N, C-alpha and C positions, 0 to 999 in steps of 0.2 A: 297372237294367241302363242302361247306360251309353249314350243313345241319338244315332245319326247321322242325317245326312238321311234316308235309304229304311229306317230302320229302326221295323216296326209295333208301339205301345208294349203292354207287358206288364199288365192289371190291376194297379197300384198296391200293390194291398191283399193282394196274393195274395204270401205265404210260407212256399212247401210246401218242405217237407223230403223231398227224396227220398229220401234214408239216414240212417241214424240209425247215435253209434255204442254201444257199450256204455258204462253208465254207468258200472260199477268200473272200467274201462279209464281213464276222463277224469277219475275223480273227485279224483287231486293231481296233474291238469296245468295248473299256470300260469299259460302261454302259448299264446295263439291266433293266427291268421294269417287276415283275411279275403283271401281272392284274387280281385281283381272279374275277369272274363270275359264279362262279359256285352254286349261292345259289337259293333256290326256291323262296324265295319273299312271304314268307307265310303271312306275317304282310302286304305288302301291297294290298294284294289281288284282284290281276290283270287277275289272271286266266292264269300266264306265269313266268315264271322264271323271276327275275326279273331284270337280263342285258338284256332282249329280251322287256320290257316293253316298252313302243314308251312314249316318252316328246315330245310333239308338232311337231309330225309326224317323230320324228326320237329314234331311241329303244337309252335308256340309256347305253350301251353297244361303241354304234357310238359316243357318246358326248361324254364318256370319253379318247377317242382311239384319240379325235381329239386334244387334249392337248398336248398329247405323239408325235403324229408327226409331230408337229409344235414348238418343242424344234431344237435350231440353230448347236446341236451337236448330233451324229447318236447316236439311242439305239439300244438296242434289244428288242424287243416287246415279253413276252410268256403272251398268254392269256389262262384264265385256263375255263374249261367249264364244262357244266355237257356231259357225252356221248351220250347221244342220238342228241347235240345240232352242233354236231363236222361241219359236211359238210357246216350247214348255218352261225354257226360262221366262218370259214375258208371264206366263199366266203363275208360275212360283215367287217371280218380286210383284205381283200385285196382291198374292195373296198375305204374301208377311208383311207388304205398306200398308194395307189396309185402305185409312180416309187418305194415308199420305202417298198414295201411287202415285200421283201426280206430278210427284219429287222424282220418280225413279224412270229410266228408260232402260232401254237392254239394245246393244250394238253386238256386231260381227268383231270375230279378233283377224289380227293379222296372221303374217307366217311365224311371227316369233315377239315373245313378252313385250320386248321395245315396240313392235308393229300392232299391238294388242294393245298397251298405254296409249300408244298414239292417236287410235282409234276412240277411244275412250276422252282424249283430252278433243279432239272433233265434236263430239256431242256436248260439251261443257257450255251452260249458259254464260252470255255475255256479261252478265252483271258478277259472275263467279270472281275474287279475288284472290284467292285461297285457294287453291287443290288436293287435295290427298291421294294417293294412291296405294291400296290396301290389297293384300296376297288374300281372295276369298280360304286357301287352304289355313289360315289361323281365325280356326272360327270360334275360340272363345274369347278374341281379344277384347278388353271392358273397354263399353260408350268413354269412361274416363279417359284413355289412352288415344280418342280420336281427338277428347275435345283438348286435351293437352296439346298435341301435336299440333293443331291447328291453332288453338290462344300462343304457342310458343312461334308458329311462323307470323303472325299478323304482330306480334311486340318485338320480334327482332328483325324478318324482312328476311332472312337466311332460309335456308332446309333443314329440316330437321326431322330424327330418326330418332325411334324410342330403341332403345338396347339394353342390353343386360350383362353384368361382367361375366368374365370369360371361368369356369369353374375347372376343368380339366389342365393339365400341365399339354402344355404344348412342345411338340419338337419337330424342328427344323430336319427333312430326311435327304439323303443326296437322290442319285440315280439309281445308285443299285439298294436302296432300301436301304443304309447304314445312317444314324441320328449323327445329324452334322452339329447340332446345338440345342440347347432348351431356350425357347423364343419367353420373356418375361411378357408373362399376360396380367401384369398387371395396366398393359397399352393396351389388352384386346378387349374389344367390346363384341359382341355378337347381338348384329341386328333385328329388329323384328318392323315392321310394317304395322299403322300407315306410315308413311314416307310423307312429308308435306311439304309444301313450297310456293311460292309467292308464283301467282298463275302465269301472270308475263311475262317470267322469267321462265318459268318453266317449259311453256310454249316457244321461247327463242331459243331454248337448249335441244329441244328434240328438232325445229328446225335447223338447226343449224349440228344436229346429230351426224356424222361420220364413220360411226364405227358402234357395235352391240356393245354393250354395259352390261353388268350383271344384277345391278339395279337403277334404281332413277336416280339415287343419291353417287352413283358413279356417274352417272352422264351427265348432273347439274352441276357435280363439283369439276369435271372436264372442260369445262364450261366459264369454269373460271367463277362461279359461285362458292359461298361458306356452306357447310353444314355443321349442325351443332347436333350434341346428342342427348334426349331426355330419358328418364326413366321409363324403362320397360317394366315390360309384368310378367312375370312365369308363365302363369297361365297361357300366354299366347302365344304359345309353341306352334308348328307348322306340321300338318300331318301327311308326312312325307312316306313312309311305310307301314306295313302290318301294325306292325309293332304300336307305332303311333296312333293309329286308327284304333286301335282295342287301348288307348289309353285314354283316347278322348270319350270313349261309349262307357268306362267305369264314370268318367265326371260328367257328362252329360245323363245317365241314370240317374247320378246323385241332388241336379238340377232340378230333374224332372219330378224328384222325388221330394224335395223342398216344397216347389210350385205346386205339383198337386198338393201336399199335406195344406196349403194354404185356402185354396178352392174347396176343399171337400167339409172341412171345419175339425178334423181327426177324430174322425167315427174308429171306431175298434178294427175295421178291414181292409183301410185307408194306407195310404204311405206315412202317415205321421206316426200310424201305428207299429211301421217296420222300419222305423228310425228310431237309434240307439246312442245317446251320448255319454260318454266317459270321460274320466279326469285319472292324471298320473302327475308324480311329480317325484324328484328322484336329486339328490344330496353329494355335490363329493368333496374332497378337502384337494388344497393344492399339494401336487407333490411334485418340486423342483426338479427331481433326477427321471421324470416321467415329460415325455413329447408331450404337449396339447390338441387334441384332438372334441371337436364340438361340432355339433349338428353333421357330419359325417363332411367337417373340412379339416385342415392341419393350421395350428397359430404358429410357427417359426420362433423362439425368442420367446415364447409364453412358458410358464411352468405350467405342467399338466397336470393332470387329474386323477387322483390315487385310486384304485380302484382294484379287482379281479379281471377284470378286462380293461378296454382301453381308456374309460373312466367317461366316454362321452354321455354326461349328463341330459343333451336336449335327446340323444337317440333314446335313452333309458327312458325318459320322462313319456316320447310317445309311443313308444312300446307299452307301459300300463297304461295309458290313454285310449290305447286300442283294444288292447286286452279287457280292461273294463266293459267300454262298450258293449264289446261283444258276451261280455262275462262269461269271459276266458281266464281267470284267476289276474296274476300277475308277474311281473318280469324274476321276480325268485322264484315261485312255482313251476314257470318255465323253465328257468337259465340259470340252475341251483348254481352256487358259487365255491360247490366243492368241485364242481366238475369240473375236470382237468381242459376237456374240449374248449370250453368259454375262455380261458386264460390268456389274456390280451387282445380277446377280439372286437373287432372293430364293431361300430353301433351299426355300418350296413348289414352284417351278420343278425345281428337281433332282429333289427327289421324287418330283414327279407327273412324270416321265420316264421313270425307274428304273421304280417301278411299271407304267409301260406297256410297257418294255422286259421284264419278269420275265413279265407277262402274255401280251407274243407268242411268249416262249420257254416258255411253259408250267408257268410257278410261282405259286405261291398265298402269300400272308405271311400265318404264324400266328401267331408272335408278332414282338415285338423289345424290346431296352433298349438303355438308353444310361446313361453316368457322364461327372459334368463335373467334370472336377477344377481349385479355379483357388479363390482365395481371392474373387471377385467375377464376377458379379454374385449375390450374395444370393438363392437360388432355392428356400428355403424356403418363402415366401409361396406363390409362383407355381407350385409345383412340379406340385402338379393339374391347371392352365390350363393350363398346358404340356404333357402327358400325354394332355388333351384336346381340346386342339390339334394334337397329334403322330398320335392315334386318329382325327380325322377326318379327316387325310390318306390316314394310311397305310390305314386301313380294317381294322387288327387292334390287335390288347391292346400298346402299347409301355409300356413301366414307365421313367421317369426315378428317378436321384437324384445326388447330389452330394457331394466329400468336399473337404480340402483337402491340402498335402506337408508340414504342421508346418514351414512358411517352407521349405524345403529346395527348389531348381532353378530352374526360369525362371518358374513359376506358382507354390508359395512365394515370390516373389519381388515380384508381383503385377504379371508383365511378360505376360502371357498366359493362354490354357486350352489344355486338350486336354482330347478328349471321346471318348470308348471307347463302342464299341458294338455290340451283339451282335443276331442275325437270326437266324432259325427258318422255313425256307420248305419249301413243299409241291408234290411234283412234280402237276402234275393234268393234265400235256397229254400227248404222245407224244415226247417229248426222250428218252426209253429206249428 
């Protein structure tokens, strides 16, 4: 069990299996996922263990398990929980798993996160060759991320972790708080879960471990094994603070609205009637005298974009799409070019003000997408970083893509950039 400040330890030698699966059902299963759900959630400050805190009406644990049971291939699921919540957890797991409940079990965690994973590993079926360890506090991790990690383990024989590029500038500081140096973020990756491993090698690494490690990849690497990184997903963020929980609620409400509309068929009072879509487009010419800001990122060594503000065409197109979806006009009417307050303003300023406007009008953002049209800058290496930054500000899934025009038009001639955005918002207030 991953203990936090106010948690009472469980006997580390106790590895009680709360329920077991039929041997014949698991005889041919080759993958297992250990879901670590034994933390107290002190920093979340919701008065309950983190896994059992609700996000828009459903617990974090329930939402975490949904993606697992959506996989095309059967997997054994071992959920590690506090001893006091075994019965409640078993009922919850069975409810989510439905007909697949025979593939799931619940075990009691240890006094540390490492001890909890060890307890989960002890319950893995003999047939399993690939084990994934997943943090329950990442409830929106896509099914595809589980499948990618598992298949990469099986094709390489290495440990595998999903990761995202680090978008913030990282500073190394001394004991007195002074900045010592700037760390090259190109060499840094933010780790996510699930982390996957060959089962036999992971069992041996745990048996040999004599120190606590921050994650399973570190423990695995400490035993001399290789760990590789695959592409993560920004929506697979970890719920740690109340701010993270609020962001998760926004995403969950959007998903709920979409699924409800499919079930209900789109009547005048249902979720489909509460959804609004919008379109935005922004065009800026290059200006070699300006720095380039695009998608809330800076691109050193690239010509900037001309404009009254910082010329961030991606942010501006998203603003127009959001305002269009909510029926609140456009960026020109909300942020006039004759207003000196916005001279040189960053795209984040416009997005933040727009989101406040939407909230005040009774709308929540469900999702957004933006496509950049142009020959430069090259976005492939920074696409995930841009998505993560936009998601951080918008508080909902944002996807980014890029294309060219095969040399046609002003973008093909390298004279500027076009950004086209779409947005989906939901009515949550009393505007109807």
